[in-house]
N, C-alpha and C positions, 0 to 999 in steps of 0.2 A: 504494500500500500504506500510505503514511503516513496518508492520509485514512481508510482502513479501520481502522487502529489507533486513530485519534482517535475515530471513531464507536464502536468497541468500548469504549474507555476511558470516554467520556461516558455511554454507555448503562448500563454496569455501575456507575458512580459513584453514591454515595449523597448526594453534595454537590449543592446547587442549581446548576443550569446553565440558560442561556437555550435550550439545545438539548434538554433533558431531556423536555419534554412531546412534542415532535415525535418524538424517538427512541422514546419509549414507545408512540407511536401506530403505529409500523411493525409489520409482521407478525412474529410470534414466530419463525417458521421462515424460512430464506433462500428468497426467491421465484424464484431462477433455476433453469433446467432442470438444471444439474449437481447441484443439491441435492435433486432428486426422490428418492423411495424407490428402493432398489436393485432391486426387482422391475420397476419401470417402466423404469429405466435398462437393465436386462437385456433387456427386451422391445424396446427400440429400438437395441440394440447394433450391429446390422448397417446402421444408417442413418448419414447424414452428421451428424445431430443427436447420435446416440449416440456417434460418434467424437469430436465436439467436446466433449461432456460428459465423456468419459473423459480427454481431454487437459486439460480444465479441472480435473478432480478431481486429476489427477497434479500439476499446477502448484500447486494449493492445498495438497496434502500437502507439497510442497517448502517452501512458505512457512510452513506450520505447524511443520514440523520445524525450520526456521531459528529461529523464535520460541522454541520450546521449548529449543533449544540456547543461545540468548541468555539465557533465564530461568535455565537451569542454571548459566550462567557468571556469574550475579550481577547481571544487568541488571534491577533491581527494577521499573523503570518499565514493563516489558513483562509483568510477572507476571499470569497469568490471561488475557491477551488472545488467546492462541492458541485458546482454546475458543470465542471468539465471532467469530473472523476470518471464518468462512464466512457468518455472519449479516450482519456489516457489509459484506462484499464484495457479497453478494447484494442487500442493500437499496440500496447505492450504485448498482450496475450496473442495477438495475431502475428507477431513478428519474432517470437522466441522459438527456440528449438526444444522439442521434447527431450527430456534427459537421456533416453536411450539412443538418441541420434547424435549426442555430443561425445566428445572424447573417444573417437573410433568405435562408437556403438556401446561403450561400456557405461556411460552415464556416471562416471566416477565423480564424486563430490557433489552430485545433484540429488535432491530428494524429490 
């Protein structure tokens, strides 16, 4: 989650950053299945993917609610990041390698 917050912060920043060009090149919408439009999610709700998406959306809501509560309690460094958490999470998850594909297929050091 800390990495997602960093990505959100860097992406929304107007200050120059060595990551800015890359982050600006990423999709505008979160590319993961749980971010699909509601009518699509509804149409797959009876499937394993639909159930996984529902669980993912519920978990994301808990994370966003936590950030909003922290913002409300004066944690200024988190201000506005809850709006882009889904974007940063989706772009991170869609661009990482599954552990078994890393380190010559051994996944050493990855959980």
